[in-house]
N, C-alpha and C positions, 0 to 999 in steps of 0.2 A: 803908164806906170804910177802916176800920181793918183789915179782913180782907185787903185787897189787899196791903199791904206784908208782912204775915205770910205769906200764901200765896206771894208772890214769894220771900221769904227761905227758906221751906221748900223751894221748888222748886230754888233755887240750891244749897242744902245737899244735897239729895238727888242732884242731878246731880254735885256734887263728890265725894260719898261713893261713887257708882257708878263714877266715872272713876278714882278712886285705885287700886283693884285692877287695872284694865286697864292703867294706866301701870306698875304694878309688874311685870306679866307681859310687857310690851313690851320690857324691857331684859334680854336674856339675860346670864347670868353669864359674864364674860370670863375665860378661863383665863390664868394668869400664865405668863410665859416667863422661865426662868432657864437660861442656857446652852443645852444641848441639850434641856432639858426644856421642852415646850410642850404645852399641853392635857393636862397630867398624863401625858404619854408621852415616852419617850426617842426622839427622832427621828433621832439620828445614832449609828449603831453604832460601837463602838470597833474598832480594827484587829484585835484578837484575836478579836472576835465575827465579823467578816467572814471572817477566815482559817478559823475553826472551821466556819462555815457553808459556805464554799467546799469545804473538805475533805470535809465530810459529803455534799455534793452531787456530789462527784467532779469538780469544775471548778477545782481549786486551780491557781493559776498557777505556772509554773516559776520557779526563782530568777532566771533571766535576765529574764523578764517583770516580776517584782517590782522588780528593779533599774531596769529601763527606766521603769516607772511612777513609781518614787521620783525618778528623775532629772528626769522631766517635771514632777512636782509641785514639785520644788526650783527648776527653771527658771521656772515660772509664778510662784512666790513671789517670786523675785528681780525679775522684771518688774513685779509689783505694787508692790513696795517702791520701785522706781525711779520709777514713774509717780505714786505717791502721795506721794512726797517723804519717805518714812519711812526 
């Protein structure tokens, strides 16, 4: 009769020890996010990087296209600031 509580305790301890490593592997490391850096990678290129890559690919926009894009972005920004109350 004294062996039953000991075997039950040993079984519970064994299961707990076997489950601990499985639980450790179940939680992947979550990358931190700071600004444009997420998952240890820069996900948002700078304007100079974009312009350099476009020029290298031969698809650089004309100055008129750039001005139009800039005006559109400025307009969207103003709309966002009005709707957000900022």
